[in-house]
N, C-alpha and C positions, 0 to 999 in steps of 0.2 A: 594421628596417634593418640592414644587415649591419655588423658591426663592420669598420672599416678599418685596417690594418697595414702599416707604413711600412716596409721591412727593408731597409738598407743597410750592404752587407759594403763593407770595403776590398778592391780588385780585385786588389792585388799578391800574385801567388800564386792558389795557389785553395784554401788553407788558412780562412779567412775565408767564405767561399761556402760551402764544401761542409762547415759545421757549421752554418751560418745556415738552410741548406734543412731538414733535417730539423725543425727549429723551426717553420719555415712550414708546413710540408708538417703538422703537429698543430695549428697555429691554423688552418689551412684545412678540418683535421676539427672540428673546434670551432664550425666556420661562419662564422670571419673570410673577410673579403678580401682579398690578398695580392697589393703589387708590390713589385719592388725596385728598386736604385738603386746602382748599381754602375761599373765603367772595366776598361778594359786583361785581364788575365785573367777576371778575374770576369764580365765581359761577355760574354766567349766559352762561358765555361761555360753561363752562364744564358741565351743565346740558342740552344745547343745542346742544354739541355735544356728550349725552350719555355716559361721562366718570362715573366711579363711585367714586364719592366724599361724604368726610363729608364736613357739613357747619360748618367752624371757627369762631370764635370771630371775628366781622371786627373793623378794626379799618380804620381813614383818616383823612385827614384835611379840614378845613373848607374853604368855596369860597367866594368872594362877588358876586355881580350882573352878573360882568362882567366876572367872572371866575377865578380873581387874588386868590392869593393864602393867605387868612385873617386870620394872626399869633395872632392878639388879641383875636380874636371869637373862634379860635381851641385852644389857651390857657384858656380861659374863660371856655367851655365847655368841657373840657379835662384835664385840668392843670396839673402839676406834681403829685399830689396823686390820681385823678381821672385816668390819664394815668397809674401810677404805679398797678392799681387794675385790669384797662383794662386788660396790658399784664399780670397781674397775672391770669386773667380769660382766656386769651390767653393758657395758658400755661397748665392752670388745663384742658382744654377742649381737648388739643393735648394728653396730658396722658393719657387722657381717650381714646382718638379715639387710639392711639398706642397702649395701651393696649388691644385692641378687635382687630385688625389689627394683632398683633405682628412681625412689621418689621424685615428684616436683617438689612435691609440700610434705611435712610432717604436720599431724595434730597431734597434739598431745595435753592427756587430761592428767595434770598433776606426774607425768615420770619426766624424770630428773636426766636419768640415764639417756632417755631417749633425743632427749632435747640437746644435752651434749655431744652424743653422737652424729644428729643430725649438724650440730654448727662445725664439728669438725669436717665433715663432707660437703659443707658447704652448701646447704639444705634449708632454705628458708620454714623456721616453726612459729605455728600457731598456738600457743598454749593458752588452755582453759585450766582453770583454777578456782576453788573459792577459799584458801587457805594463801598467802603470799608470805604471811608471819606466824611459821610453824610455832606452837610453844608446846612445852613438857610440863608435868605439875612441880610444885616444889617441894612437895613431900607427899608420901601416902596419905587418904584421908579415912576416915573409921577405925584406928587403930591406932596405939602406940608404937611409937618406933623407937629402935634403940640409937647411943650415942654414933655408933658406927655410921647407924643409917644415915642420921642428919650428916654427917661428914659426909659421905657418898653423895647426899641430893645435893649437900653444896657445892660439892666438885662437878658432880652431872649437869649443874645449872649454869655452872661457870665455862663448863665445856661446849653444852649447847648454845653457849654466845657465838661460839665462833662455825657451830653446823649453820646454824640459823643465818648466819651473814651470808655464809659461802652459799647457802642455797637459794635466799634473794638475787643474790649476784647471777647466779646459773637461769631462776624464772626472770630474769630481766635483760637476760639474754637474747631471749624469742622476741621474734619482729612485731608480733603482736598477743596482749592478755584479753583474755575473754570471762567475766566475771559472770556467769550462770546463777543470778540472784535478784533479789530485788530492789528498784530506786530506794533512796531516802524518802523518809525514814522507816521505812519496811524492812531494810537489809538483814537478812537472817545471820550471817558471816562477818558481819561488821567488826567483832573484834578480830578475826584474822588477816581483816583487809589494810593493813596498814603498809597505805603502800608510797614508797616515796615519791614526791611529785616530779623528779626527773623521769620516773616512765610512764607521767599523764598520758604523751600523747600516745602511747600504746597501746593504755585500757580501753576495753570498750565494754560498758555493762548492758549484757544480751537479754537478762531475764530469765527465770527459770525451765530448762530445759526437758518438757514433757511436750509426747508429741499429743497433743489433743486431737490436733486433724486428721488421724488415725486410728482414736480412741470411738467408740459406740456414740454415735447421735442418738442413742436414746436418751429420754428422763431419766431420773435418779428412780422414781417409782417406776417406769416399767424395765429397769434393770432390773430390780431387786425382783420383779415377778419373773423375770427370766432366770433368773440365778436362783429361784424356788425359794423366796422368802414375799411369801403373799399376807404376811399379818399384819397389825400394825403395832408391831413390837418393835423398837429403836435396833436399827443394826449397827454391830459393834463391828470393827476390821481390824484384828491385830495381827498387824504384816511386821514378822520379824525379820530384820536385816543384820547387815554386818560379816565380820569376817565368821567362820564355819564354826568355832568353838564358841565366840560368843553368841551366834544364832542358836546351837544348840541349849547353850545355858537358859536364856531367854526364853526359848519356847519351853522348857520342863517347866519353868516359873510360872508361866502365863498358863500351862495344864495344871498347874496345880490351884491355879488363883482364880481361873477363868469359872468354871464347871456350875458355882453354884450361883452364877450369874448368870446363866442358861435360862432361869425359871423368869425374869423380867428382861431378857432381852435376846432376839437371834447374835450368834457370835460365829464369825468364822476366823480362822485360827493358820494363817500361811507360814509353814516354816522357814521359808525361803531358801529352800536347797535346790540349784539350778540343777542337782541328778537325781534328783527324787523323782517320786511319782507322780503323777498330774492328776490320777481318779484322788477323790475326797475320801474321806472315812468319818463317821461321826463317833466322836470319842466323850463320853459324860454330858450330851446334848450340844457340844461343838462340831460343827465342820471344819473338818481339819484336813488341810493339803500340804503334800512337800514342797511343792511347786506352782504356781499360779500364771500361767502367759497372759491370762488378760487382766492381768493388776489392777489397769487404771478404771477397768465397768465395777469394780469392788469399792473401789475407793470413792468413787464418782455416785455409786449407790447407799453407802453407809452414811450412818450417823455421826461419829465420831470413831476417829484412824488412835491405833494405841500401837506404839512403836521405839524402836529404837531413835536416838536424834540426830541420823544423819542428815546431811543439807538435804539431800534429795528426797527422802521422805516427807521432807518437811514440807519443803518448797511443793512434791505432787499433792498433799495434801490443801495444801493453799489453793494452789492452781484451780480446785475443784471446790472451793469454799465450806473445808472441814475440818470442826476443831477436833485437838488431840490430845491425848496423854503420853506423854514422852517417858522414856526409861534409860538414861544414858548409861553407854558400858562405863562401868565403871575405872576411878582415875582416867578417863578419856577427856584431856581437856579442849578437844572441837565441839567435842558431842555436848561436854555441859555448858560451853558457849551456846552453841547452838539452842539449846534449852532454854537458857534465861532468856535469851533474846526473845524466843516465842511467847515463855510465859511474860514478859514484859511487853509485849506487845497483845496480851490476852487473849491470845488464841488457842494456850495450851494452858496444861500442868503438869508438873514435872514429879515422878517417885524416882527416888533412890533405889536401883536394885535391894541393897539389904532391907529397906522397909517395904517392897513389893509380897500382899499377901492379899488374902481375899476380903479384909476389911479395908486396907486404903485404895485396893482396887473399887472397889464400890463404892468408895467416898467421891474418888476421882471421877467417877462414872457420872454417879448424882449432880455432883457439882455441873457439872462439863454440859450433861444433857438437859437440865431445869435453868440452868442461869444462862440465860438469852445470847449476854455479853461475847462469850464465844464462838457463837454461831454466827452473830453481828460483825463482830470485827474480823472472821474468817471470810465473811460474802465480801469484807470493805476490800479487804488485801486481794481476792478474786477478781473484782472488776478493775486493781491497778495491774493484775497481770493479765488479763485479757488480751488488750489492743497488743502485747508485746509480742514479736516473734524473732524468740530467740533462734530457730534453727536455721531459719532463712539469713539470719542478720552473722549467724555464725557460719555458714556457707562462703556467703558473699565474702566475709575475711579471709575466709582459707585460701579462697580462690582468686583473692585480691592479689595474696604474695606470688601465687605461679605469674601473674601479670606483670608484675612487676621485677620477679629475678631475672 
């Protein structure tokens, strides 16, 4: 009888599901039967990839028209009581899915509801995450706020202490905690990994989950030629990622800022839309894709990556030794933490979204491409990541739970 693995990645953005899929693929090669449970962007990706998938109850945060996280609107539409009800609906539906599938083990990527459901059904859980300690902003940046807003954020941060503590207890209920990051002193999500020592025996730092074994074995030069770039100009890959609205906003801003640069660089822009067209089109000298299936080839072929500051995108860039220009989602604490960490490691420059224009982008591109330290430090980290075997390590950890249960 086949081993059954229930894979439950967070569905906000594509970072969680795209790092869960290589692990799931390896489990299938080991003879396991795998099913996914996700929502929103993760669900779109799963359906396009023809993965067997349950549609989970969605949860998301609200954003303003410029993509900034709107904590007041999120609180007004979700609130504490409504948030609890949504979470209970998630758990209930996950229990129903699991009872139907009858998994031997659950592999959760940052999904609390799946973890709780599995625990209630006494199914062992392997958890993968890069945010054990989830933070929210103290107050919005970039604008003045009223006295009422100051009071709101004071109360919100006090309330968040309770939620953060409860979430940490949920994470700690897993059998194994897999951290898909680099070892110290190169850890990108360092600020979010304040894991209590009592969980040390569960924690395994496995390295960046990038499916290098199944990406093209061609060199960067060969890849560039195959992708249609045969000149000597630097290749800039603008990889838009994140939740749908934030992706659309950044894609528009980049299309406003990049055209003038096409005289000096070859530029590829991926809008990161998993349900979009695969065929590229040329807009003002830029090669624009809605969706790129073989993103690793473009990362490997490029000289610099322009992107959001998602954990997965940063680590994929570093695995291939590529320096970055990072544009975090406004008021997104994790992305700002990731970006500042990459800047401190001298592998990236950061541009705030409200400062993104043709001049600031041109300045950052010149600095990153001309100052050899960015490339040198990125290559140094690539060499640290190369011997790590994150997919194999994750699979062994997941399978070990079935042997001991």
